[in-house]
C-alpha positions in Angstrom: -13.1 13.6 -26.8 -15.2 10.5 -26.8 -16.4 8.4 -24.0 -14.0 5.4 -23.5 -14.9 2.2 -25.2 -17.5 0.1 -23.5 -18.4 2.9 -21.0 -21.6 4.8 -21.8 -22.6 8.2 -20.4 -25.4 6.5 -18.4 -22.9 4.0 -16.9 -20.6 6.9 -16.0 -23.3 8.8 -14.2 -24.4 5.6 -12.4 -20.8 5.0 -11.3 -20.4 8.6 -10.2 -23.6 8.3 -8.2 -22.5 5.2 -6.3 -18.9 6.1 -6.3 -19.1 7.9 -2.9 -20.8 4.9 -1.3 -18.5 2.4 -3.0 -15.4 4.2 -1.8 -16.4 5.5 1.6 -19.6 4.1 3.1 -19.4 0.9 5.2 -20.6 -2.2 3.4 -19.5 -1.2 -0.1 -15.8 -1.7 0.2 -15.4 -5.1 -1.3 -13.7 -6.5 -4.5 -15.9 -5.4 -7.4 -15.2 -5.8 -11.1 -16.7 -2.4 -11.9 -14.7 -0.5 -9.4 -11.7 -2.5 -10.4 -11.7 -1.0 -13.8 -10.4 2.3 -12.5 -7.4 3.4 -10.4 -8.0 7.2 -10.2 -10.9 9.0 -8.8 -11.9 12.6 -8.0 -13.7 13.6 -4.8 -15.9 16.6 -5.1 -14.8 19.2 -2.4 -17.7 21.7 -2.4 -21.5 21.5 -2.3 -23.3 21.9 -5.7 -20.1 21.7 -7.8 -20.8 22.5 -11.4 -19.7 20.5 -14.4 -19.2 22.6 -17.6 -19.5 21.7 -21.2 -16.1 23.3 -22.0 -13.1 24.3 -19.9 -14.4 27.8 -19.1 -16.6 29.2 -16.3 -18.5 31.0 -19.0 -19.4 27.7 -20.6 -22.8 26.0 -20.3 -23.4 24.0 -17.1 -24.0 20.3 -17.9 -24.8 19.0 -14.4 -23.7 19.4 -10.8 -22.5 17.1 -8.0 -22.7 17.4 -4.3 -19.8 17.4 -1.9 -18.1 14.0 -1.5 -19.4 12.6 -4.7 -16.7 10.5 -6.3 -16.2 10.4 -10.0 -14.0 7.9 -11.8 -11.2 9.3 -14.0 -11.0 6.9 -16.9 -7.6 8.0 -18.2 -5.0 10.3 -16.7 -4.3 11.6 -20.2 -8.0 12.5 -20.5 -7.9 14.2 -17.1 -5.5 16.8 -18.5 -5.0 20.3 -17.2 -6.1 23.1 -19.6 -7.4 26.6 -19.3 -6.7 29.3 -16.8 -7.4 27.4 -13.6 -6.8 23.9 -14.8 -9.5 21.5 -15.6 -10.3 17.8 -15.4 -12.1 16.3 -18.3 -14.5 13.4 -17.5 -15.4 11.6 -20.7 -19.1 11.7 -21.6 -19.9 14.3 -18.9 -17.8 17.5 -19.1 -15.2 19.6 -17.4 -14.5 20.4 -13.8 -11.9 22.8 -12.3 -9.1 20.9 -10.7 -9.2 23.0 -7.6 -12.7 21.7 -6.9 -11.7 18.0 -6.5 -9.3 16.0 -4.4 -7.6 13.3 -6.6 -8.0 10.0 -4.7 -7.3 6.3 -5.2 -9.1 3.2 -4.0 -6.9 0.7 -2.1 -8.9 -1.5 0.3 -6.7 -3.1 3.0 -6.5 -6.3 4.9 -6.3 -6.3 8.7 -2.8 -5.6 9.9 -1.9 -7.4 13.2 1.6 -5.7 13.4 0.3 -2.7 15.3 2.9 -1.3 17.7 2.2 -1.4 21.4 2.5 2.4 21.4 0.3 2.7 18.4 0.9 2.8 14.7 0.3 5.5 12.1 -2.2 4.7 9.4 -3.3 6.6 6.3 -6.8 6.6 4.8 -6.5 4.6 1.5 -9.9 5.2 0.1 -11.9 8.4 -0.8 -13.2 8.7 2.7 -14.5 6.6 5.5 -16.6 6.9 8.7 -15.2 7.0 12.2 -17.8 5.3 14.5 -18.5 5.6 18.2 -18.5 1.9 18.5 -17.1 -0.9 16.3 -20.5 -1.5 14.6 -21.8 -0.3 11.3 -25.0 1.0 12.9 -23.3 3.0 15.6 -23.1 6.8 15.6 -20.7 8.3 13.0 -18.5 10.9 14.7 -16.4 12.1 11.8 -15.6 11.4 8.2 -11.9 10.7 7.5 -10.6 11.6 4.1 -8.0 10.1 1.7 -4.5 11.0 2.7 -5.3 12.0 6.3 -3.3 10.2 8.9 -4.5 8.7 12.2 -3.0 6.7 15.2 -4.3 3.2 15.5 -3.8 1.3 18.8 -6.1 -1.7 18.7 -7.5 -4.3 16.2 -10.7 -6.3 17.0 -13.2 -8.4 15.1 -16.9 -8.0 15.8 -19.4 -10.8 16.1 -19.8 -10.9 12.3 -16.0 -11.2 11.7 -15.6 -7.6 10.5 -12.3 -6.1 11.4 -12.0 -2.7 13.1 -9.2 -0.4 14.2 -9.5 1.8 17.3 -8.2 5.3 16.4 -6.7 7.6 19.0 -7.7 11.3 18.7 -5.2 13.8 20.1 -7.9 16.4 20.8 -10.4 14.0 22.4 -8.3 11.2 23.9 -11.1 9.9 26.1 -13.5 9.4 23.2 -13.1 6.2 21.1 -13.3 6.1 17.3 -13.6 2.9 15.3 -12.8 2.6 11.6 -13.1 -0.4 9.3 -9.6 -1.9 8.7 -10.3 -2.0 5.0 -10.1 1.8 4.9 -6.8 2.4 6.7 -3.3 1.3 5.7 -0.7 0.9 8.4 2.4 2.7 7.4 5.8 0.9 7.6 8.8 2.4 9.4 10.5 2.7 6.0 7.8 5.1 4.8 8.5 7.3 7.9 12.3 7.2 7.8 14.3 10.4 7.4 15.3 11.6 4.0 19.0 12.5 3.4 20.0 11.7 7.0 23.7 11.8 6.0 23.4 15.5 5.2 24.4 17.6 8.2 21.3 19.4 9.6 23.0 22.8 9.3 23.3 22.2 5.6 19.5 21.9 5.1 17.2 24.9 4.7 13.7 25.7 3.3 12.8 28.8 1.3 9.1 29.8 1.1 8.4 32.3 -1.6 4.9 33.8 -1.1 4.8 35.6 -4.4 5.6 32.4 -6.3 3.6 30.2 -3.9 6.4 27.7 -3.7 8.7 26.0 -1.2 12.1 24.9 -2.1 14.5 22.6 -0.1 18.2 23.2 -0.3 21.1 20.9 0.7 24.5 22.7 0.9 23.0 25.5 -1.2 21.7 23.3 -4.0 17.9 22.8 -4.6 16.8 19.2 -4.1 13.0 19.6 -3.9 10.3 22.1 -4.8 6.5 22.1 -4.4 3.5 24.4 -4.9 2.0 25.7 -1.7 -1.1 27.6 -0.4 -0.1 30.2 2.1 -2.3 32.5 4.2 -5.1 34.3 2.4 -4.6 37.7 3.9 -7.2 39.2 1.4 -9.9 37.2 3.1 -8.6 38.0 6.6 -5.5 40.0 7.5 -5.0 37.6 10.4 -4.4 34.8 7.9 -1.1 36.3 6.6 1.8 33.9 6.7 4.6 35.7 8.5 7.8 36.5 6.7 11.2 36.2 8.3 13.7 33.5 9.4 12.4 30.7 11.6 13.3 27.1 12.5 11.2 23.9 12.5 10.7 23.4 16.2 7.9 20.8 16.6 6.6 18.0 14.4 3.9 15.5 14.5 2.6 13.1 11.7 -1.0 13.6 12.5 -3.0 16.3 14.3 -6.7 17.1 14.9 -6.8 20.8 14.1 -9.3 23.2 15.6 -9.0 27.0 15.8 -7.6 28.3 19.1 -9.3 31.6 18.3 -12.8 31.8 16.6 -11.6 34.7 14.5 -9.4 32.2 12.7 -12.5 30.2 11.5 -14.6 27.3 12.6 -12.8 24.4 10.9 -12.7 21.0 12.5 -10.1 18.8 10.8 -9.1 15.4 12.2 -6.1 13.7 10.9 -4.2 16.6 9.3 -1.1 14.9 8.0 2.7 15.7 8.3 2.7 18.8 10.5 6.0 20.7 10.8 5.6 23.8 12.9 8.1 26.7 12.3 6.8 29.6 14.4 5.6 29.9 18.0 2.3 31.2 16.7 1.4 27.7 15.3 2.3 28.3 11.7 3.3 25.0 10.1 3.9 23.1 6.9 1.2 20.4 6.6 -0.8 18.4 4.1 -4.2 19.6 3.1 -6.9 17.2 1.8 -9.8 19.7 1.9 -8.7 21.7 -1.2 -6.7 21.3 -4.4 -5.9 25.0 -5.1 -2.1 24.7 -4.5 -0.3 27.6 -6.1 -2.6 30.3 -4.7 -3.1 31.7 -1.2 -6.0 30.1 0.7 -4.9 29.0 4.1 -5.5 30.5 7.6 -1.7 31.2 7.8 -0.1 27.8 7.6 1.7 26.6 4.5 -0.6 24.0 2.9 0.9 21.3 0.7 -0.3 18.2 -1.1 -0.1 15.4 1.5 2.7 13.7 -0.4 4.7 16.9 -0.5 4.1 17.6 3.2 5.3 14.1 4.0 8.6 14.8 2.1 9.2 17.9 4.1 8.3 16.2 7.3 10.8 13.4 6.7 13.5 15.7 5.4 13.5 18.3 8.2 14.8 18.1 11.7 13.9 17.3 14.4 13.4 13.6 13.4 10.2 11.9 14.6 10.7 8.2 15.3 8.3 5.8 13.5 6.2 5.0 16.6 6.3 8.5 18.2 3.4 10.9 17.8 5.5 14.1 18.1 9.0 15.5 18.6 10.3 18.8 19.8 13.6 20.4 18.7 15.8 21.2 21.7 17.7 23.4 19.3 18.8 23.7 15.7 15.7 22.6 13.8 15.8 23.0 10.1 16.1 26.7 9.0 13.0 28.2 7.3 13.1 31.5 5.4 9.8 33.0 4.3 9.9 35.9 1.8 7.3 37.9 -0.1 
């Protein structure tokens, strides 16, 4: 394959180098003719990620990128999946395994003054952004929020320079303020959170998780209506990570959650804004979106059922109990959607 017309290898590398800043670091998010040429990007997920000359781990290493570098994908056709694991091809540079990147888009936002009094749900619409201690670019950065993660916004202000900021509520640390540039978060509409197939009786809906196939399938009256690749618990890495088999019900849902391990033997992760969480066991196993890996189709979670954020949102909207648009959680008094997990 050839480098796309009017884009040289040097230009690509330059774009890749500034891509992370242009898509995530305060001060770079502005209309730009160069960034405007692309709609799809890939965020590197691991430190020192290798780019190969051919779609094979045995191929020569061309270069490497650090975690959170952002590479422009010139053409979705060029970013085709080939080989054993699946590979993205970046014209003029080389091949990268699909599981090593998060596909992202770049959609800067305007301030939205329609925030609900109770708070409104927002989704990160750029590769990543900083959550600051105060609404100022030079204030301490507390977290990095990633594309597809969801967060509760309850206040909009403009600083002395006219820059717009949202205050973000954190469910784990409610007393600590976080401030994010409004250009990085998109307030979600009630229509985007509305239930799917609300006319279907709840008892006619059920989910089947097949661990051997690494899939989840939704059924209405016995007919499949949706299926997606998953990543269940990686019990080879740790026997405690096994996703339990059996029959369960969705009992608790929330559109956003800051996840920390309740037991250090389950890891040391710290993940704010995990999207579209639908718990189905009393041991905190849940369906939820994952923005920290792209290895769906193989086990790699700590016991939950990981999905692409868009797939997790479908399940969140389709299952009961129903969470109202401006509520941050909902419990099922009884009769949540049936979930069967089989080997």
